[in-house]
C-alpha positions in Angstrom: -96.9 55.0 50.3 -95.9 54.4 53.9 -95.3 57.3 56.3 -91.7 58.3 56.9 -89.8 55.6 58.9 -86.3 55.2 60.4 -84.7 52.1 58.8 -81.5 50.7 60.3 -79.4 48.5 58.0 -77.6 45.4 59.5 -75.2 43.0 57.8 -75.2 39.7 59.8 -74.3 37.6 56.8 -72.4 38.3 53.6 -71.1 41.5 52.1 -72.8 42.9 49.0 -70.9 41.8 45.9 -72.5 44.7 44.0 -72.1 47.9 46.1 -74.3 49.7 43.6 -77.2 47.6 44.7 -76.8 48.8 48.3 -76.5 52.4 47.1 -79.6 52.0 45.0 -81.6 50.5 47.8 -80.6 53.3 50.3 -81.3 56.0 47.7 -84.8 54.5 46.9 -85.7 54.3 50.6 -84.6 57.9 51.1 -86.4 59.1 48.0 -89.6 57.6 49.5 -89.0 59.8 52.6 -87.4 57.3 55.0 -84.4 58.0 57.2 -81.8 55.3 56.6 -79.0 54.6 59.1 -76.3 52.0 59.3 -75.6 52.1 55.6 -71.9 52.1 56.2 -72.2 48.3 56.9 -72.2 47.9 53.1 -68.5 49.0 53.1 -67.4 46.3 55.5 -65.4 43.2 54.3 -63.9 40.3 56.1 -63.3 37.2 54.0 -66.8 36.5 52.5 -68.6 38.2 55.3 -70.0 41.7 55.9 -67.5 42.3 58.6 -65.9 40.3 61.4 -68.1 38.1 63.6 -67.9 40.7 66.3 -68.9 43.5 64.0 -71.8 41.6 62.6 -73.1 40.5 66.1 -72.8 44.1 67.2 -75.2 45.2 64.4 -77.9 43.4 66.4 -76.6 43.7 69.9 -76.6 47.5 69.7 -80.4 47.3 69.7 -80.2 46.0 73.3 -78.4 49.2 74.4 -80.8 51.7 76.0 -78.6 54.5 74.6 -79.2 53.4 71.1 -82.3 54.9 69.5 -84.6 52.2 68.2 -85.5 52.4 64.6 -88.9 51.5 63.1 -87.4 48.9 60.8 -84.2 46.7 61.1 -83.5 45.6 57.5 -80.9 42.9 56.6 -78.4 43.9 54.0 -78.4 40.5 52.2 -78.2 36.8 52.9 -75.4 34.5 51.6 -73.8 32.8 54.6 -72.5 33.9 58.0 -75.4 34.3 60.4 -74.9 31.0 62.1 -71.4 32.1 63.2 -72.8 34.9 65.4 -75.7 33.1 67.1 -73.7 32.4 70.2 -72.6 36.0 70.4 -76.1 37.7 70.5 -77.3 39.3 73.7 -80.7 37.5 73.9 -81.5 38.7 77.4 -80.8 42.3 76.5 -82.6 42.1 73.2 -85.6 40.6 75.0 -85.7 43.4 77.6 -85.4 46.1 75.0 -87.5 44.7 72.2 -90.3 42.8 73.9 -93.5 44.6 73.1 -91.7 47.3 71.0 -93.2 48.4 67.7 -90.2 47.4 65.6 -90.0 45.3 62.5 -86.9 43.2 62.0 -86.9 41.9 58.4 -85.0 39.7 56.1 -84.9 36.2 54.5 -82.5 33.5 53.2 -79.5 33.3 55.6 -81.3 35.7 57.9 -83.7 32.9 58.8 -81.0 31.7 61.3 -81.3 35.0 63.2 -85.0 34.8 63.2 -85.1 31.3 64.5 -82.6 32.2 67.3 -84.4 35.4 68.3 -87.7 33.6 68.6 -86.3 30.5 70.4 -84.1 32.4 72.9 -85.9 35.7 73.4 -89.5 35.2 72.0 -88.9 38.1 69.5 -91.2 38.1 66.5 -89.6 39.1 63.2 -90.6 39.4 59.5 -89.6 37.2 56.6 -89.5 39.6 53.7 -87.3 41.8 51.5 -83.7 42.8 52.0 -81.7 45.9 51.0 -79.6 44.8 48.1 -81.7 42.0 46.4 -85.0 43.7 46.7 -84.9 47.5 47.4 -81.6 47.7 45.5 -82.7 45.6 42.5 -82.2 47.1 39.0 -86.0 47.2 38.8 -87.7 47.2 42.1 -90.9 45.1 42.5 -93.9 47.3 43.3 -95.7 44.2 44.6 -92.8 43.5 47.1 -92.6 47.0 48.4 -96.3 47.6 48.7 -96.8 44.3 50.5 -93.9 44.9 52.8 -95.4 48.1 54.2 -98.9 46.7 54.3 -97.6 43.7 56.5 -95.7 46.0 58.8 -98.4 48.5 59.3 -101.6 46.4 59.3 -102.7 44.5 62.4 -104.4 42.0 60.1 -103.8 41.2 56.5 -104.5 38.4 54.0 -102.2 36.9 51.3 -104.2 35.5 48.4 -102.7 33.3 45.7 -104.5 31.7 42.7 -102.2 28.7 42.4 -104.2 25.5 42.1 -104.1 23.1 45.1 -104.4 19.4 45.4 -107.0 19.4 48.2 -108.9 21.7 50.6 -107.2 23.0 53.7 -108.5 25.0 56.7 -106.1 25.2 59.6 -104.9 27.8 62.1 -101.7 28.1 64.0 -98.4 29.9 64.7 -96.9 31.2 61.4 -93.1 30.6 61.2 -90.5 29.5 58.7 -88.1 30.9 56.1 -85.2 29.3 54.3 -85.3 25.5 54.5 -81.5 25.0 54.5 -81.2 27.3 57.5 -84.0 25.6 59.4 -82.6 22.1 58.7 -79.1 23.3 59.8 -80.3 24.3 63.3 -82.3 21.1 64.1 -81.2 19.9 67.5 -79.6 23.2 68.5 -80.8 25.6 71.2 -81.6 28.1 68.4 -84.5 26.0 67.0 -87.8 27.0 68.5 -90.3 24.3 69.5 -93.5 25.3 67.8 -96.6 23.2 68.3 -99.5 23.5 65.9 -97.6 25.7 63.5 -98.0 26.7 59.9 -94.5 26.4 58.4 -93.6 28.4 55.3 -90.5 27.4 53.4 -88.3 28.5 50.5 -84.9 27.9 49.1 -82.6 28.6 46.1 -80.2 26.5 44.0 -81.3 23.3 45.6 -82.1 20.2 43.5 -85.4 18.5 44.4 -83.6 15.6 46.1 -81.7 18.0 48.3 -85.0 19.7 49.2 -86.5 16.3 50.0 -83.5 15.4 52.1 -83.9 18.5 54.3 -87.6 17.9 54.6 -86.9 14.4 55.7 -84.6 15.9 58.4 -87.5 17.9 59.7 -89.8 14.9 59.4 -87.5 12.4 61.2 -86.7 14.9 64.0 -90.4 15.2 64.7 -90.7 18.9 63.7 -93.2 18.3 60.9 -95.4 16.1 63.1 -95.9 19.2 65.3 -97.1 21.3 62.4 -100.6 21.7 61.0 -99.6 22.6 57.4 -96.6 23.3 55.1 -96.8 26.3 52.8 -94.1 26.2 50.1 -92.8 29.3 48.4 -90.2 29.6 45.6 -87.6 26.9 45.1 -85.7 28.5 42.3 -82.4 27.6 40.6 -82.4 23.8 41.0 -81.4 22.1 37.8 -82.7 18.7 36.7 -80.8 16.1 34.7 -81.7 13.1 32.5 -80.8 10.9 35.5 -83.8 12.3 37.4 -86.1 10.3 35.1 -89.3 12.3 36.0 -88.3 13.1 39.6 -89.0 16.8 39.9 -90.2 19.2 42.5 -93.9 18.3 42.2 -93.0 14.6 42.4 -91.0 15.3 45.5 -93.8 17.3 47.1 -96.3 14.6 46.5 -94.0 12.1 48.2 -93.6 14.3 51.3 -97.3 14.7 51.4 -97.8 10.9 51.4 -95.0 10.3 54.0 -96.0 13.0 56.5 -99.8 13.2 56.0 -99.4 17.0 56.3 -101.5 19.3 54.2 -99.0 21.0 51.8 -99.9 24.2 50.0 -97.8 25.4 47.1 -97.4 28.7 45.1 -96.6 31.2 47.8 -94.7 34.2 46.5 -91.9 34.0 49.0 -88.3 33.4 48.3 -85.5 34.5 46.0 -87.8 35.8 43.2 -88.5 39.5 42.4 -92.0 39.3 43.9 -92.3 38.2 47.6 -94.8 38.7 50.4 -93.7 39.7 53.9 -94.7 37.2 56.6 -94.5 37.7 60.4 -92.5 35.0 62.0 -94.4 34.2 65.2 -97.8 35.6 64.3 -101.1 33.8 64.3 -102.5 32.7 60.9 -105.4 30.9 59.3 -104.6 29.0 56.1 -107.6 28.2 53.8 -107.1 26.4 50.5 -109.3 25.1 47.7 -108.5 23.6 44.4 -108.5 27.2 43.0 -106.0 28.8 45.3 -105.4 29.7 48.9 -105.5 32.5 51.4 -103.4 33.1 54.5 -104.8 35.6 57.0 -102.3 36.9 59.5 -102.8 38.7 62.9 -101.1 39.2 66.2 -97.8 40.4 64.9 -96.0 43.7 66.0 -97.1 46.6 63.8 -95.5 50.0 63.4 -97.3 52.8 65.1 
């Protein structure tokens, strides 16, 4: 159990279709002794978004205001779509001044990846890919694995993720850990919100994408030169994609093998990160060492902001 923390809820993307999930998530966090603020964002609606563009940008920009008390954790309400609409409205200079070196954990995944990319590219702010309020803390049955790993990642200056998924070949590389939702990363290629990371370890996930669509987005990263600057790919959950008889044996493993051959990159699979119940929390911008054998892999992470 973590010590008591102040958790601020932000809603930069969609509104929660199930308000009960937001209520459950807030209630659980409070029952564990945490102070939760910003929960009123769950009540906002504008079209399919969790408020107007201005409201959603302000959720993050208020962190740049010296009069606004900094929380320990900034937790995204949910994903969906909408973060890209507010990237031009964020106060990157103010956020950098206020948050650089601060012991604060900004956390989310899915559509929130767009915010994470932009904060790192424009302000050098490290964040965390991890659980969100409604889908994880507010799930009908919360994953103990997810919650325990979340607090371990936020409070430990060094931690190791270990997975027993069998691998194709041995890997031993070190570099900057970054990534998140593949569709969000592909959508920002060529924009000022895409960080240029040399020698990186890129972790990826997505949901409801057929293997050919995943391949197409990976090709976008390949043809734009992004994959050539990485030392390895770590693939998380790619759930929800449906195959058809037309695929004729073309499935996710076949696609991964093709990308491995085309790029020459080491590709590790089986990371518990994505839209499943169990997910690890990974610092975007930390340093990591990835070691894999045919029996599994480990990812040791250090250099990320940790809560005091």
